[in-house]
MILUMRO-461367 format. One record per residue: residue number from 1; x, y, z negated of N, C-alpha, C, CB in turn. Coordinates in steps of 0.02 Angstrom, whole numbers, plus 50000, padded with zeros to 5 digits. Glycine has a CB too. Layout:
<recs>
REC  kolti    n.x    n.y    n.z   ca.x   ca.y   ca.z    c.x    c.y    c.z   cb.x   cb.y   cb.z
REC    NUM      X      Y      Z      X      Y      Z      X      Y      Z      X      Y      Z
...
</recs>
This chain:
<recs>
REC  kolti    n.x    n.y    n.z   ca.x   ca.y   ca.z    c.x    c.y    c.z   cb.x   cb.y   cb.z
REC      1  56887  55392  47663  56882  55321  47671  56811  55301  47693  56902  55285  47606
REC      2  56760  55332  47665  56691  55316  47683  56675  55335  47755  56643  55352  47636
REC      3  56705  55387  47780  56691  55408  47849  56714  55357  47900  56724  55475  47862
REC      4  56759  55313  47883  56783  55263  47931  56728  55211  47945  56846  55228  47904
REC      5  56681  55201  47900  56629  55151  47909  56564  55178  47936  56617  55117  47844
REC      6  56559  55241  47948  56496  55271  47972  56476  55245  48041  56503  55346  47974
REC      7  56522  55229  48084  56507  55206  48151  56483  55134  48155  56567  55214  48193
REC      8  56488  55097  48101  56468  55026  48103  56393  55015  48101  56501  54990  48047
REC      9  56355  55062  48076  56283  55055  48070  56248  55090  48129  56257  55084  48003
REC     10  56209  55053  48166  56173  55086  48221  56117  55130  48192  56144  55034  48271
REC     11  56105  55184  48225  56051  55228  48203  55984  55201  48228  56062  55301  48229
REC     12  55933  55210  48189  55866  55187  48207  55833  55240  48251  55823  55173  48144
REC     13  55811  55218  48308  55774  55263  48353  55700  55255  48336  55788  55247  48429
REC     14  55672  55304  48301  55603  55299  48276  55551  55297  48332  55588  55357  48231
REC     15  55570  55317  48392  55522  55312  48447  55515  55240  48471  55544  55357  48505
REC     16  55562  55196  48451  55559  55125  48469  55521  55083  48419  55629  55099  48477
REC     17  55507  55110  48360  55473  55073  48307  55398  55074  48321  55490  55102  48237
REC     18  55365  55015  48325  55294  55016  48339  55253  55042  48280  55270  54946  48357
REC     19  55197  55073  48296  55153  55099  48245  55110  55042  48217  55108  55156  48273
REC     20  55109  55032  48151  55067  54978  48124  54993  54991  48135  55081  54970  48049
REC     21  54972  55053  48136  54901  55070  48148  54881  55049  48219  54889  55146  48137
REC     22  54924  55064  48267  54909  55045  48337  54909  54969  48344  54960  55076  48385
REC     23  54955  54935  48311  54957  54862  48315  54893  54831  48287  55018  54834  48278
REC     24  54869  54857  48231  54807  54831  48201  54748  54844  48247  54795  54864  48132
REC     25  54743  54904  48274  54687  54921  48318  54688  54879  48382  54688  54995  48335
REC     26  54748  54869  48411  54753  54828  48471  54734  54756  48457  54825  54831  48499
REC     27  54754  54730  48399  54738  54661  48382  54662  54653  48371  54776  54639  48319
REC     28  54631  54703  48340  54558  54700  48330  54522  54699  48397  54535  54761  48288
REC     29  54546  54739  48445  54514  54741  48510  54523  54675  48548  54543  54798  48552
REC     30  54582  54644  48542  54595  54581  48575  54549  54526  48548  54668  54560  48567
REC     31  54543  54520  48482  54505  54465  48452  54431  54480  48445  54534  54449  48385
REC     32  54410  54538  48467  54339  54555  48465  54299  54509  48511  54328  54629  48485
REC     33  54327  54491  48568  54291  54451  48617  54320  54380  48625  54292  54486  48684
REC     34  54382  54369  48602  54413  54303  48609  54397  54259  48549  54489  54310  48617
REC     35  54401  54194  48560  54394  54145  48506  54463  54115  48493  54342  54089  48525
REC     36  54482  54113  48431  54547  54085  48412  54542  54009  48408  54572  54114  48345
REC     37  54580  53974  48449  54584  53902  48447  54642  53884  48402  54592  53871  48518
REC     38  54632  53837  48355  54681  53826  48302  54743  53787  48324  54649  53790  48246
REC     39  54741  53754  48382  54801  53719  48405  54853  53770  48427  54784  53671  48463
REC     40  54917  53753  48423  54970  53801  48442  54963  53823  48514  55039  53770  48430
REC     41  54987  53882  48527  54986  53907  48595  54975  53982  48599  54933  53873  48634
REC     42  54938  54010  48552  54928  54083  48551  54947  54110  48483  54853  54101  48568
REC     43  54957  54175  48480  54974  54204  48415  54912  54207  48371  55004  54275  48425
REC     44  54923  54205  48308  54870  54206  48258  54845  54278  48250  54894  54178  48190
REC     45  54779  54288  48243  54754  54355  48231  54780  54383  48166  54677  54356  48231
REC     46  54787  54448  48163  54808  54480  48100  54754  54473  48048  54824  54555  48112
REC     47  54773  54477  47986  54724  54469  47932  54674  54526  47930  54760  54465  47866
REC     48  54688  54580  47964  54642  54637  47965  54590  54631  48021  54681  54701  47972
REC     49  54597  54581  48064  54551  54573  48121  54494  54526  48104  54589  54547  48183
REC     50  54435  54544  48128  54378  54498  48123  54379  54456  48186  54310  54537  48114
REC     51  54374  54389  48178  54378  54346  48236  54339  54282  48222  54451  54329  48253
REC     52  54322  54247  48275  54291  54181  48268  54343  54130  48289  54225  54174  48310
REC     53  54339  54071  48259  54388  54019  48275  54355  53952  48282  54443  54016  48220
REC     54  54389  53908  48317  54367  53839  48327  54421  53795  48298  54353  53823  48403
REC     55  54404  53754  48248  54452  53710  48217  54462  53649  48262  54429  53688  48146
REC     56  54522  53642  48288  54538  53586  48332  54583  53536  48296  54573  53612  48396
REC     57  54578  53534  48231  54621  53491  48191  54612  53417  48207  54609  53503  48119
REC     58  54662  53379  48187  54662  53308  48199  54664  53273  48131  54722  53286  48244
REC     59  54612  53238  48112  54609  53205  48048  54607  53129  48056  54547  53229  48008
REC     60  54649  53102  48100  54651  53031  48111  54690  52994  48058  54681  53017  48178
REC     61  54724  53029  48015  54762  52998  47962  54712  52969  47911  54810  53049  47928
REC     62  54719  52904  47892  54672  52874  47845  54669  52911  47778  54692  52802  47832
REC     63  54722  52946  47761  54722  52983  47698  54668  53037  47698  54792  53015  47685
REC     64  54651  53063  47757  54603  53118  47761  54532  53094  47779  54627  53168  47812
REC     65  54522  53031  47790  54456  53008  47810  54409  53007  47749  54460  52937  47841
REC     66  54346  53017  47761  54297  53020  47707  54254  52956  47705  54253  53081  47715
REC     67  54284  52900  47721  54247  52837  47722  54227  52815  47652  54288  52783  47755
REC     68  54177  52771  47649  54154  52747  47584  54205  52698  47554  54085  52714  47590
REC     69  54206  52694  47489  54255  52650  47456  54225  52585  47439  54281  52682  47394
</recs>
């Protein structure tokens, strides 16, 4: 009975699985010279990458203003 269900699961081709070490090293090389802009549009650097960023946030909401009371 169990042999009837063996064909339902696809086999994993390990040559298709990306290496996490290579992904980390590639990301470090990419963000070594680029500056991360915080507005949407590009992927976020991995937590293992050192990078510089520019905060492009929008704080026009009165709740976030630091005006005097």
